[in-house]
N, CA and C atoms of all chains as a GROMACS GRO file, in nm:
protein
  600
    1UNK      N    1  11.244   9.788   8.284
    1UNK     CA    2  11.180   9.770   8.413
    1UNK      C    3  11.278   9.707   8.511
    2UNK      N    4  11.301   9.769   8.626
    2UNK     CA    5  11.391   9.708   8.722
    2UNK      C    6  11.334   9.578   8.776
    3UNK      N    7  11.419   9.492   8.820
    3UNK     CA    8  11.371   9.366   8.874
    3UNK      C    9  11.407   9.354   9.021
    4UNK      N   10  11.336   9.266   9.090
    4UNK     CA   11  11.360   9.248   9.232
    4UNK      C   12  11.495   9.184   9.258
    5UNK      N   13  11.554   9.127   9.158
    5UNK     CA   14  11.678   9.052   9.179
    5UNK      C   15  11.800   9.141   9.195
    6UNK      N   16  11.795   9.263   9.140
    6UNK     CA   17  11.914   9.344   9.141
    6UNK      C   18  11.912   9.455   9.248
    7UNK      N   19  11.822   9.445   9.343
    7UNK     CA   20  11.817   9.543   9.451
    7UNK      C   21  11.808   9.470   9.583
    8UNK      N   22  11.882   9.518   9.681
    8UNK     CA   23  11.865   9.463   9.814
    8UNK      C   24  11.728   9.506   9.864
    9UNK      N   25  11.652   9.413   9.918
    9UNK     CA   26  11.512   9.442   9.950
    9UNK      C   27  11.495   9.549  10.057
   10UNK      N   28  11.592   9.561  10.148
   10UNK     CA   29  11.576   9.660  10.254
   10UNK      C   30  11.656   9.787  10.227
   11UNK      N   31  11.700   9.805  10.102
   11UNK     CA   32  11.782   9.922  10.068
   11UNK      C   33  11.704  10.051  10.086
   12UNK      N   34  11.775  10.156  10.124
   12UNK     CA   35  11.715  10.288  10.138
   12UNK      C   36  11.761  10.374  10.022
   13UNK      N   37  11.665  10.444   9.961
   13UNK     CA   38  11.698  10.539   9.854
   13UNK      C   39  11.642  10.674   9.894
   14UNK      N   40  11.678  10.775   9.819
   14UNK     CA   41  11.629  10.909   9.849
   14UNK      C   42  11.549  10.963   9.732
   15UNK      N   43  11.438  11.030   9.764
   15UNK     CA   44  11.355  11.091   9.661
   15UNK      C   45  11.255  10.994   9.602
   16UNK      N   46  11.170  11.049   9.515
   16UNK     CA   47  11.066  10.966   9.455
   16UNK      C   48  11.130  10.859   9.367
   17UNK      N   49  11.078  10.739   9.378
   17UNK     CA   50  11.127  10.629   9.296
   17UNK      C   51  11.016  10.536   9.259
   18UNK      N   52  11.028  10.475   9.143
   18UNK     CA   53  10.924  10.383   9.096
   18UNK      C   54  10.932  10.253   9.174
   19UNK      N   55  10.819  10.185   9.178
   19UNK     CA   56  10.814  10.053   9.239
   19UNK      C   57  10.881   9.952   9.147
   20UNK      N   58  10.933   9.848   9.209
   20UNK     CA   59  10.988   9.736   9.134
   20UNK      C   60  10.876   9.631   9.123
   21UNK      N   61  10.834   9.603   9.003
   21UNK     CA   62  10.727   9.505   8.983
   21UNK      C   63  10.782   9.366   9.010
   22UNK      N   64  10.711   9.293   9.094
   22UNK     CA   65  10.758   9.160   9.131
   22UNK      C   66  10.640   9.062   9.137
   23UNK      N   67  10.660   8.946   9.078
   23UNK     CA   68  10.557   8.841   9.086
   23UNK      C   69  10.540   8.790   9.228
   24UNK      N   70  10.639   8.821   9.313
   24UNK     CA   71  10.631   8.773   9.451
   24UNK      C   72  10.532   8.855   9.535
   25UNK      N   73  10.494   8.972   9.484
   25UNK     CA   74  10.395   9.053   9.556
   25UNK      C   75  10.257   9.002   9.517
   26UNK      N   76  10.195   8.932   9.611
   26UNK     CA   77  10.065   8.872   9.580
   26UNK      C   78   9.952   8.964   9.622
   27UNK      N   79   9.834   8.937   9.570
   27UNK     CA   80   9.717   9.014   9.609
   27UNK      C   81   9.674   8.977   9.750
   28UNK      N   82   9.636   9.077   9.827
   28UNK     CA   83   9.586   9.054   9.962
   28UNK      C   84   9.436   9.081   9.968
   29UNK      N   85   9.372   9.080   9.852
   29UNK     CA   86   9.229   9.115   9.845
   29UNK      C   87   9.142   9.025   9.933
   30UNK      N   88   9.184   8.901   9.952
   30UNK     CA   89   9.103   8.809  10.032
   30UNK      C   90   9.159   8.789  10.173
   31UNK      N   91   9.261   8.863  10.206
   31UNK     CA   92   9.320   8.854  10.340
   31UNK      C   93   9.221   8.914  10.440
   32UNK      N   94   9.186   8.841  10.545
   32UNK     CA   95   9.086   8.892  10.641
   32UNK      C   96   9.118   9.030  10.697
   33UNK      N   97   9.246   9.058  10.718
   33UNK     CA   98   9.285   9.190  10.769
   33UNK      C   99   9.240   9.300  10.674
   34UNK      N  100   9.268   9.282  10.546
   34UNK     CA  101   9.234   9.386  10.449
   34UNK      C  102   9.085   9.388  10.418
   35UNK      N  103   9.021   9.272  10.419
   35UNK     CA  104   8.875   9.267  10.398
   35UNK      C  105   8.806   9.351  10.506
   36UNK      N  106   8.853   9.334  10.630
   36UNK     CA  107   8.794   9.409  10.742
   36UNK      C  108   8.817   9.559  10.723
   37UNK      N  109   8.939   9.595  10.683
   37UNK     CA  110   8.971   9.737  10.664
   37UNK      C  111   8.883   9.799  10.556
   38UNK      N  112   8.863   9.726  10.449
   38UNK     CA  113   8.782   9.777  10.338
   38UNK      C  114   8.636   9.793  10.382
   39UNK      N  115   8.586   9.695  10.456
   39UNK     CA  116   8.448   9.704  10.504
   39UNK      C  117   8.431   9.824  10.597
   40UNK      N  118   8.529   9.847  10.682
   40UNK     CA  119   8.522   9.961  10.774
   40UNK      C  120   8.525  10.093  10.697
   41UNK      N  121   8.607  10.098  10.593
   41UNK     CA  122   8.616  10.221  10.513
   41UNK      C  123   8.484  10.247  10.439
   42UNK      N  124   8.426  10.140  10.384
   42UNK     CA  125   8.298  10.156  10.313
   42UNK      C  126   8.189  10.204  10.409
   43UNK      N  127   8.189  10.143  10.525
   43UNK     CA  128   8.090  10.181  10.626
   43UNK      C  129   8.106  10.327  10.666
   44UNK      N  130   8.232  10.368  10.682
   44UNK     CA  131   8.258  10.507  10.719
   44UNK      C  132   8.207  10.603  10.612
   45UNK      N  133   8.233  10.569  10.485
   45UNK     CA  134   8.192  10.659  10.377
   45UNK      C  135   8.040  10.662  10.359
   46UNK      N  136   7.974  10.554  10.396
   46UNK     CA  137   7.827  10.558  10.393
   46UNK      C  138   7.774  10.655  10.497
   47UNK      N  139   7.839  10.656  10.612
   47UNK     CA  140   7.796  10.745  10.719
   47UNK      C  141   7.842  10.889  10.697
   48UNK      N  142   7.957  10.903  10.628
   48UNK     CA  143   8.015  11.037  10.608
   48UNK      C  144   8.046  11.057  10.459
   49UNK      N  145   7.942  11.067  10.375
   49UNK     CA  146   7.970  11.083  10.232
   49UNK      C  147   8.038  11.216  10.203
   50UNK      N  148   8.108  11.220  10.091
   50UNK     CA  149   8.171  11.346  10.051
   50UNK      C  150   8.065  11.453  10.031
   51UNK      N  151   8.091  11.574  10.074
   51UNK     CA  152   7.996  11.683  10.046
   51UNK      C  153   7.991  11.710   9.896
   52UNK      N  154   7.881  11.766   9.850
   52UNK     CA  155   7.860  11.785   9.705
   52UNK      C  156   7.974  11.862   9.638
   53UNK      N  157   8.028  11.962   9.707
   53UNK     CA  158   8.129  12.045   9.642
   53UNK      C  159   8.261  11.969   9.621
   54UNK      N  160   8.276  11.854   9.685
   54UNK     CA  161   8.397  11.776   9.665
   54UNK      C  162   8.378  11.661   9.568
   55UNK      N  163   8.254  11.642   9.523
   55UNK     CA  164   8.228  11.537   9.425
   55UNK      C  165   8.258  11.593   9.288
   56UNK      N  166   8.363  11.541   9.226
   56UNK     CA  167   8.404  11.596   9.096
   56UNK      C  168   8.351  11.508   8.985
   57UNK      N  169  10.949  11.414   9.634
   57UNK     CA  170  10.988  11.418   9.775
   57UNK      C  171  11.135  11.380   9.788
   58UNK      N  172  11.209  11.466   9.848
   58UNK     CA  173  11.352  11.439   9.864
   58UNK      C  174  11.378  11.377  10.002
   59UNK      N  175  11.314  11.264  10.026
   59UNK     CA  176  11.321  11.200  10.157
   59UNK      C  177  11.372  11.058  10.142
   60UNK      N  178  11.429  11.009  10.251
   60UNK     CA  179  11.473  10.869  10.250
   60UNK      C  180  11.351  10.777  10.250
   61UNK      N  181  11.357  10.672  10.173
   61UNK     CA  182  11.249  10.573  10.167
   61UNK      C  183  11.311  10.438  10.134
   62UNK      N  184  11.234  10.336  10.163
   62UNK     CA  185  11.280  10.202  10.129
   62UNK      C  186  11.250  10.172   9.982
   63UNK      N  187  11.332  10.088   9.924
   63UNK     CA  188  11.298  10.028   9.795
   63UNK      C  189  11.168   9.953   9.814
   64UNK      N  190  11.075   9.964   9.720
   64UNK     CA  191  10.946   9.898   9.738
   64UNK      C  192  10.905   9.824   9.612
   65UNK      N  193  10.820   9.726   9.632
   65UNK     CA  194  10.783   9.634   9.526
   65UNK      C  195  10.632   9.640   9.503
   66UNK      N  196  10.592   9.619   9.378
   66UNK     CA  197  10.450   9.628   9.344
   66UNK      C  198  10.405   9.501   9.275
   67UNK      N  199  10.277   9.470   9.293
   67UNK     CA  200  10.216   9.361   9.216
   67UNK      C  201  10.198   9.409   9.072
   68UNK      N  202  10.163   9.318   8.986
   68UNK     CA  203  10.149   9.353   8.845
   68UNK      C  204  10.038   9.455   8.820
   69UNK      N  205   9.937   9.455   8.906
   69UNK     CA  206   9.827   9.551   8.886
   69UNK      C  207   9.846   9.679   8.969
   70UNK      N  208   9.957   9.689   9.038
   70UNK     CA  209   9.992   9.809   9.116
   70UNK      C  210   9.889   9.842   9.223
   71UNK      N  211   9.819   9.742   9.274
   71UNK     CA  212   9.729   9.765   9.386
   71UNK      C  213   9.788   9.715   9.518
   72UNK      N  214   9.887   9.628   9.509
   72UNK     CA  215   9.952   9.575   9.629
   72UNK      C  216  10.101   9.612   9.626
   73UNK      N  217  10.151   9.655   9.740
   73UNK     CA  218  10.292   9.696   9.751
   73UNK      C  219  10.354   9.631   9.875
   74UNK      N  220  10.484   9.607   9.867
   74UNK     CA  221  10.557   9.554   9.982
   74UNK      C  222  10.692   9.622   9.993
   75UNK      N  223  10.737   9.636  10.115
   75UNK     CA  224  10.875   9.678  10.138
   75UNK      C  225  10.919   9.625  10.274
   76UNK      N  226  11.047   9.637  10.303
   76UNK     CA  227  11.101   9.582  10.427
   76UNK      C  228  11.157   9.692  10.513
   77UNK      N  229  11.101   9.703  10.634
   77UNK     CA  230  11.157   9.791  10.737
   77UNK      C  231  11.278   9.720  10.797
   78UNK      N  232  11.385   9.793  10.815
   78UNK     CA  233  11.506   9.732  10.868
   78UNK      C  234  11.556   9.816  10.986
   79UNK      N  235  11.560   9.756  11.105
   79UNK     CA  236  11.602   9.832  11.223
   79UNK      C  237  11.640   9.740  11.336
   80UNK      N  238  11.645   9.796  11.457
   80UNK     CA  239  11.689   9.718  11.574
   80UNK      C  240  11.606   9.592  11.598
   81UNK      N  241  11.481   9.595  11.558
   81UNK     CA  242  11.396   9.477  11.580
   81UNK      C  243  11.391   9.386  11.459
   82UNK      N  244  11.484   9.405  11.368
   82UNK     CA  245  11.496   9.314  11.255
   82UNK      C  246  11.432   9.365  11.128
   83UNK      N  247  11.411   9.272  11.038
   83UNK     CA  248  11.358   9.304  10.906
   83UNK      C  249  11.209   9.268  10.907
   84UNK      N  250  11.125   9.367  10.884
   84UNK     CA  251  10.981   9.346  10.894
   84UNK      C  252  10.915   9.378  10.761
   85UNK      N  253  10.838   9.283  10.711
   85UNK     CA  254  10.772   9.302  10.581
   85UNK      C  255  10.647   9.387  10.599
   86UNK      N  256  10.641   9.497  10.526
   86UNK     CA  257  10.529   9.590  10.531
   86UNK      C  258  10.444   9.573  10.405
   87UNK      N  259  10.313   9.577  10.425
   87UNK     CA  260  10.221   9.558  10.313
   87UNK      C  261  10.135   9.683  10.299
   88UNK      N  262  10.119   9.731  10.177
   88UNK     CA  263  10.028   9.842  10.147
   88UNK      C  264   9.933   9.793  10.038
   89UNK      N  265   9.804   9.814  10.059
   89UNK     CA  266   9.707   9.768   9.959
   89UNK      C  267   9.603   9.876   9.931
   90UNK      N  268   9.570   9.893   9.804
   90UNK     CA  269   9.467   9.988   9.763
   90UNK      C  270   9.347   9.909   9.711
   91UNK      N  271   9.229   9.944   9.761
   91UNK     CA  272   9.106   9.875   9.721
   91UNK      C  273   8.999   9.979   9.692
   92UNK      N  274   8.932   9.964   9.580
   92UNK     CA  275   8.825  10.058   9.547
   92UNK      C  276   8.709  10.038   9.643
   93UNK      N  277   8.661  10.146   9.703
   93UNK     CA  278   8.551  10.134   9.799
   93UNK      C  279   8.425  10.206   9.752
   94UNK      N  280   8.436  10.288   9.648
   94UNK     CA  281   8.314  10.349   9.594
   94UNK      C  282   8.341  10.405   9.455
   95UNK      N  283   8.232  10.423   9.380
   95UNK     CA  284   8.237  10.488   9.249
   95UNK      C  285   8.172  10.625   9.260
   96UNK      N  286   8.201  10.707   9.160
   96UNK     CA  287   8.131  10.835   9.142
   96UNK      C  288   8.122  10.920   9.268
   97UNK      N  289   8.226  10.979   9.313
   97UNK     CA  290   8.361  10.971   9.257
   97UNK      C  291   8.434  10.846   9.309
   98UNK      N  292   8.526  10.798   9.227
   98UNK     CA  293   8.601  10.679   9.266
   98UNK      C  294   8.687  10.709   9.389
   99UNK      N  295   8.685  10.615   9.482
   99UNK     CA  296   8.766  10.630   9.602
   99UNK      C  297   8.829  10.495   9.636
  100UNK      N  298   8.954  10.500   9.675
  100UNK     CA  299   9.028  10.379   9.711
  100UNK      C  300   9.069  10.386   9.858
  101UNK      N  301   9.060  10.271   9.923
  101UNK     CA  302   9.109  10.263  10.060
  101UNK      C  303   9.257  10.226  10.059
  102UNK      N  304   9.335  10.297  10.139
  102UNK     CA  305   9.476  10.262  10.159
  102UNK      C  306   9.485  10.186  10.292
  103UNK      N  307   9.522  10.059  10.285
  103UNK     CA  308   9.540   9.980  10.407
  103UNK      C  309   9.687   9.943  10.420
  104UNK      N  310   9.733   9.939  10.544
  104UNK     CA  311   9.876   9.925  10.570
  104UNK      C  312   9.895   9.836  10.693
  105UNK      N  313   9.984   9.740  10.682
  105UNK     CA  314  10.009   9.655  10.798
  105UNK      C  315  10.140   9.580  10.786
  106UNK      N  316  10.172   9.507  10.891
  106UNK     CA  317  10.293   9.424  10.894
  106UNK      C  318  10.255   9.278  10.867
  107UNK      N  319  10.340   9.209  10.793
  107UNK     CA  320  10.317   9.066  10.769
  107UNK      C  321  10.402   8.986  10.866
  108UNK      N  322  10.341   8.890  10.933
  108UNK     CA  323  10.416   8.803  11.023
  108UNK      C  324  10.518   8.722  10.943
  109UNK      N  325  10.640   8.719  10.994
  109UNK     CA  326  10.748   8.653  10.920
  109UNK      C  327  10.723   8.504  10.899
  110UNK      N  328  10.656   8.441  10.994
  110UNK     CA  329  10.634   8.296  10.984
  110UNK      C  330  10.506   8.261  10.910
  111UNK      N  331  10.397   8.330  10.944
  111UNK     CA  332  10.267   8.291  10.890
  111UNK      C  333  10.225   8.375  10.769
  112UNK      N  334  10.282   8.494  10.753
  112UNK     CA  335  10.240   8.583  10.645
  112UNK      C  336  10.113   8.659  10.677
  113UNK      N  337  10.054   8.631  10.793
  113UNK     CA  338   9.931   8.699  10.833
  113UNK      C  339   9.961   8.847  10.858
  114UNK      N  340   9.872   8.933  10.807
  114UNK     CA  341   9.894   9.078  10.819
  114UNK      C  342   9.818   9.132  10.940
  115UNK      N  343   9.880   9.222  11.012
  115UNK     CA  344   9.818   9.282  11.130
  115UNK      C  345   9.868   9.425  11.142
  116UNK      N  346   9.797   9.504  11.221
  116UNK     CA  347   9.843   9.643  11.241
  116UNK      C  348   9.833   9.684  11.386
  117UNK      N  349   9.823   9.587  11.475
  117UNK     CA  350   9.803   9.622  11.616
  117UNK      C  351   9.928   9.602  11.701
  118UNK      N  352  10.042   9.587  11.637
  118UNK     CA  353  10.167   9.572  11.710
  118UNK      C  354  10.256   9.692  11.680
  119UNK      N  355  10.319   9.745  11.782
  119UNK     CA  356  10.411   9.857  11.761
  119UNK      C  357  10.546   9.800  11.722
  120UNK      N  358  10.587   9.828  11.599
  120UNK     CA  359  10.711   9.770  11.546
  120UNK      C  360  10.833   9.827  11.616
  121UNK      N  361  10.831   9.959  11.637
  121UNK     CA  362  10.940  10.027  11.707
  121UNK      C  363  11.075   9.998  11.642
  122UNK      N  364  11.079  10.008  11.511
  122UNK     CA  365  11.203   9.980  11.440
  122UNK      C  366  11.284  10.107  11.411
  123UNK      N  367  11.242  10.215  11.476
  123UNK     CA  368  11.313  10.343  11.469
  123UNK      C  369  11.332  10.395  11.327
  124UNK      N  370  11.234  10.369  11.243
  124UNK     CA  371  11.242  10.417  11.104
  124UNK      C  372  11.107  10.473  11.059
  125UNK      N  373  11.033  10.530  11.154
  125UNK     CA  374  10.898  10.575  11.124
  125UNK      C  375  10.891  10.666  11.001
  126UNK      N  376  10.981  10.765  10.996
  126UNK     CA  377  10.974  10.860  10.886
  126UNK      C  378  11.005  10.793  10.752
  127UNK      N  379  11.096  10.699  10.754
  127UNK     CA  380  11.130  10.629  10.628
  127UNK      C  381  11.011  10.544  10.584
  128UNK      N  382  10.946  10.480  10.681
  128UNK     CA  383  10.828  10.398  10.649
  128UNK      C  384  10.716  10.485  10.592
  129UNK      N  385  10.689  10.599  10.658
  129UNK     CA  386  10.582  10.686  10.610
  129UNK      C  387  10.615  10.742  10.471
  130UNK      N  388  10.740  10.776  10.450
  130UNK     CA  389  10.780  10.828  10.317
  130UNK      C  390  10.764  10.720  10.211
  131UNK      N  391  10.788  10.595  10.249
  131UNK     CA  392  10.772  10.486  10.152
  131UNK      C  393  10.624  10.467  10.118
  132UNK      N  394  10.539  10.472  10.220
  132UNK     CA  395  10.395  10.461  10.195
  132UNK      C  396  10.350  10.577  10.105
  133UNK      N  397  10.401  10.698  10.134
  133UNK     CA  398  10.367  10.814  10.050
  133UNK      C  399  10.410  10.791   9.906
  134UNK      N  400  10.524  10.726   9.889
  134UNK     CA  401  10.570  10.695   9.754
  134UNK      C  402  10.474  10.603   9.681
  135UNK      N  403  10.415  10.507   9.755
  135UNK     CA  404  10.321  10.417   9.689
  135UNK      C  405  10.197  10.494   9.641
  136UNK      N  406  10.162  10.601   9.713
  136UNK     CA  407  10.048  10.682   9.668
  136UNK      C  408  10.080  10.746   9.534
  137UNK      N  409  10.201  10.796   9.520
  137UNK     CA  410  10.243  10.851   9.391
  137UNK      C  411  10.237  10.746   9.281
  138UNK      N  412  10.292  10.631   9.312
  138UNK     CA  413  10.297  10.524   9.212
  138UNK      C  414  10.155  10.480   9.174
  139UNK      N  415  10.071  10.461   9.275
  139UNK     CA  416   9.933  10.418   9.250
  139UNK      C  417   9.860  10.524   9.165
  140UNK      N  418   9.878  10.650   9.200
  140UNK     CA  419   9.809  10.757   9.127
  140UNK      C  420   9.859  10.769   8.984
  141UNK      N  421   9.987  10.742   8.964
  141UNK     CA  422  10.039  10.743   8.827
  141UNK      C  423   9.970  10.637   8.742
  142UNK      N  424   9.936  10.525   8.804
  142UNK     CA  425   9.874  10.413   8.730
  142UNK      C  426   9.724  10.428   8.718
  143UNK      N  427   9.660  10.477   8.823
  143UNK     CA  428   9.513  10.476   8.828
  143UNK      C  429   9.450  10.615   8.813
  144UNK      N  430   9.532  10.718   8.801
  144UNK     CA  431   9.478  10.852   8.780
  144UNK      C  432   9.444  10.922   8.911
  145UNK      N  433   9.380  11.036   8.897
  145UNK     CA  434   9.348  11.118   9.013
  145UNK      C  435   9.219  11.070   9.077
  146UNK      N  436   9.231  11.002   9.185
  146UNK     CA  437   9.115  10.950   9.258
  146UNK      C  438   9.127  10.988   9.405
  147UNK      N  439   9.017  10.973   9.473
  147UNK     CA  440   9.019  10.990   9.618
  147UNK      C  441   9.085  10.868   9.681
  148UNK      N  442   9.167  10.894   9.781
  148UNK     CA  443   9.228  10.785   9.857
  148UNK      C  444   9.195  10.809  10.005
  149UNK      N  445   9.138  10.706  10.065
  149UNK     CA  446   9.094  10.712  10.204
  149UNK      C  447   9.195  10.639  10.292
  150UNK      N  448   9.235  10.703  10.401
  150UNK     CA  449   9.328  10.638  10.493
  150UNK      C  450   9.298  10.679  10.636
  151UNK      N  451   9.312  10.586  10.725
  151UNK     CA  452   9.296  10.618  10.867
  151UNK      C  453   9.383  10.523  10.948
  152UNK      N  454   9.414  10.562  11.070
  152UNK     CA  455   9.490  10.474  11.158
  152UNK      C  456   9.398  10.373  11.225
  153UNK      N  457   9.455  10.265  11.274
  153UNK     CA  458   9.374  10.163  11.340
  153UNK      C  459   9.331  10.206  11.480
  154UNK      N  460   9.400  10.304  11.532
  154UNK     CA  461   9.365  10.359  11.664
  154UNK      C  462   9.381  10.511  11.656
  155UNK      N  463   9.320  10.584  11.750
  155UNK     CA  464   9.340  10.731  11.749
  155UNK      C  465   9.488  10.770  11.754
  156UNK      N  466   9.569  10.694  11.828
  156UNK     CA  467   9.711  10.732  11.837
  156UNK      C  468   9.782  10.706  11.703
  157UNK      N  469   9.741  10.601  11.634
  157UNK     CA  470   9.799  10.576  11.501
  157UNK      C  471   9.758  10.687  11.404
  158UNK      N  472   9.630  10.726  11.412
  158UNK     CA  473   9.583  10.834  11.324
  158UNK      C  474   9.660  10.961  11.353
  159UNK      N  475   9.684  10.985  11.481
  159UNK     CA  476   9.762  11.102  11.522
  159UNK      C  477   9.904  11.093  11.466
  160UNK      N  478   9.960  10.973  11.468
  160UNK     CA  479  10.094  10.952  11.414
  160UNK      C  480  10.097  10.986  11.265
  161UNK      N  481   9.995  10.939  11.192
  161UNK     CA  482   9.990  10.967  11.048
  161UNK      C  483   9.970  11.116  11.024
  162UNK      N  484   9.890  11.178  11.109
  162UNK     CA  485   9.869  11.322  11.094
  162UNK      C  486  10.002  11.397  11.111
  163UNK      N  487  10.081  11.355  11.209
  163UNK     CA  488  10.210  11.420  11.230
  163UNK      C  489  10.302  11.395  11.110
  164UNK      N  490  10.292  11.275  11.053
  164UNK     CA  491  10.371  11.244  10.935
  164UNK      C  492  10.333  11.332  10.818
  165UNK      N  493  10.202  11.351  10.800
  165UNK     CA  494  10.154  11.439  10.692
  165UNK      C  495  10.202  11.581  10.716
  166UNK      N  496  10.192  11.626  10.841
  166UNK     CA  497  10.235  11.763  10.872
  166UNK      C  498  10.384  11.781  10.843
  167UNK      N  499  10.461  11.678  10.875
  167UNK     CA  500  10.606  11.687  10.854
  167UNK      C  501  10.640  11.691  10.705
  168UNK      N  502  10.560  11.620  10.626
  168UNK     CA  503  10.585  11.613  10.482
  168UNK      C  504  10.497  11.711  10.405
  169UNK      N  505  10.436  11.804  10.478
  169UNK     CA  506  10.333  11.889  10.418
  169UNK      C  507  10.379  11.959  10.290
  170UNK      N  508  10.498  12.016  10.294
  170UNK     CA  509  10.549  12.090  10.178
  170UNK      C  510  10.550  12.001  10.054
  171UNK      N  511  10.601  11.880  10.071
  171UNK     CA  512  10.615  11.789   9.957
  171UNK      C  513  10.479  11.735   9.914
  172UNK      N  514  10.398  11.693  10.012
  172UNK     CA  515  10.271  11.628   9.980
  172UNK      C  516  10.173  11.726   9.918
  173UNK      N  517  10.165  11.847   9.972
  173UNK     CA  518  10.061  11.940   9.929
  173UNK      C  519  10.084  11.994   9.788
  174UNK      N  520  10.202  11.974   9.734
  174UNK     CA  521  10.222  12.018   9.595
  174UNK      C  522  10.159  11.919   9.497
  175UNK      N  523  10.143  11.796   9.539
  175UNK     CA  524  10.089  11.692   9.451
  175UNK      C  525   9.945  11.653   9.485
  176UNK      N  526   9.904  11.673   9.610
  176UNK     CA  527   9.775  11.621   9.654
  176UNK      C  528   9.694  11.726   9.728
  177UNK      N  529   9.561  11.717   9.712
  177UNK     CA  530   9.469  11.790   9.798
  177UNK      C  531   9.435  11.697   9.913
  178UNK      N  532   9.447  11.745  10.033
  178UNK     CA  533   9.426  11.660  10.150
  178UNK      C  534   9.310  11.714  10.232
  179UNK      N  535   9.218  11.624  10.264
  179UNK     CA  536   9.102  11.660  10.346
  179UNK      C  537   9.098  11.566  10.465
  180UNK      N  538   9.030  11.611  10.568
  180UNK     CA  539   9.020  11.526  10.686
  180UNK      C  540   8.881  11.536  10.743
  181UNK      N  541   8.851  11.443  10.830
  181UNK     CA  542   8.722  11.444  10.898
  181UNK      C  543   8.747  11.479  11.043
  182UNK      N  544   8.676  11.582  11.089
  182UNK     CA  545   8.678  11.614  11.231
  182UNK      C  546   8.533  11.604  11.277
  183UNK      N  547   8.507  11.510  11.363
  183UNK     CA  548   8.368  11.488  11.402
  183UNK      C  549   8.292  11.437  11.282
  184UNK      N  550   8.196  11.514  11.236
  184UNK     CA  551   8.113  11.474  11.122
  184UNK      C  552   8.148  11.549  10.995
  185UNK      N  553   8.241  11.641  11.003
  185UNK     CA  554   8.266  11.732  10.891
  185UNK      C  555   8.393  11.695  10.814
  186UNK      N  556   8.387  11.707  10.682
  186UNK     CA  557   8.504  11.691  10.598
  186UNK      C  558   8.550  11.830  10.555
  187UNK      N  559   8.676  11.862  10.577
  187UNK     CA  560   8.725  11.993  10.540
  187UNK      C  561   8.868  11.987  10.493
  188UNK      N  562   8.921  12.101  10.450
  188UNK     CA  563   9.059  12.105  10.403
  188UNK      C  564   9.154  12.076  10.517
  189UNK      N  565   9.259  12.003  10.484
  189UNK     CA  566   9.358  11.970  10.585
  189UNK      C  567   9.444  12.092  10.615
  190UNK      N  568   9.467  12.113  10.741
  190UNK     CA  569   9.560  12.216  10.782
  190UNK      C  570   9.664  12.149  10.869
  191UNK      N  571   9.784  12.197  10.861
  191UNK     CA  572   9.891  12.136  10.941
  191UNK      C  573   9.858  12.140  11.090
  192UNK      N  574   9.781  12.237  11.129
  192UNK     CA  575   9.760  12.256  11.272
  192UNK      C  576   9.630  12.196  11.323
  193UNK      N  577   9.554  12.135  11.234
  193UNK     CA  578   9.426  12.078  11.278
  193UNK      C  579   9.444  11.930  11.309
  194UNK      N  580   9.389  11.890  11.419
  194UNK     CA  581   9.394  11.748  11.455
  194UNK      C  582   9.301  11.671  11.361
  195UNK      N  583   9.353  11.568  11.300
  195UNK     CA  584   9.275  11.498  11.199
  195UNK      C  585   9.228  11.362  11.249
  196UNK      N  586   9.119  11.318  11.197
  196UNK     CA  587   9.068  11.185  11.231
  196UNK      C  588   9.079  11.090  11.112
  197UNK      N  589   9.049  11.138  10.997
  197UNK     CA  590   9.060  11.056  10.876
  197UNK      C  591   9.125  11.143  10.769
  198UNK      N  592   9.193  11.080  10.678
  198UNK     CA  593   9.259  11.158  10.574
  198UNK      C  594   9.215  11.113  10.436
  199UNK      N  595   9.206  11.208  10.346
  199UNK     CA  596   9.176  11.181  10.207
  199UNK      C  597   9.282  11.248  10.122
  200UNK      N  598   9.324  11.179  10.020
  200UNK     CA  599   9.413  11.242   9.925
  200UNK      C  600   9.341  11.255   9.793
   0.00000   0.00000   0.00000
């Protein structure tokens, strides 16, 4: 597993690449910005549910 | 996708991602977060914003203008691949914070259409209807 220590954080690479798992990436689940976004998305899906043919 | 992207970092549960945009306006920490918003079928919301360098507060109402839009969008697209590898084939809901942002994302999807459409089915909402994404249709909301 690559570590955050051996890559420059703003480095650019080309093509698909795996994420570097880092303990420094914290959860934003309780961040007001993301809480609001999630509530808006839920509200939208309640108003615009997937049509039956797209429910797998 | 054979596109330039930033190196990106994930939390241990692969629901939170971070990377750094680097351009004329400096180094800006970008946050991507996936949150389950419904079951049966499972759907996750993709939220994306900038973290303030001093406070860490995340926002999406400032135009970064770091001249790296395509690299940023390709990096976000990469997180979708990574998330899907970990969580399986689920619906992912994404929208811009404003109509112009949504339009920007639509243009990004259109530009990456060849690469994205081989891995994902993309649907959008126009008015009240959900339908298949077409490169030429103006989109309001996107689903992967």
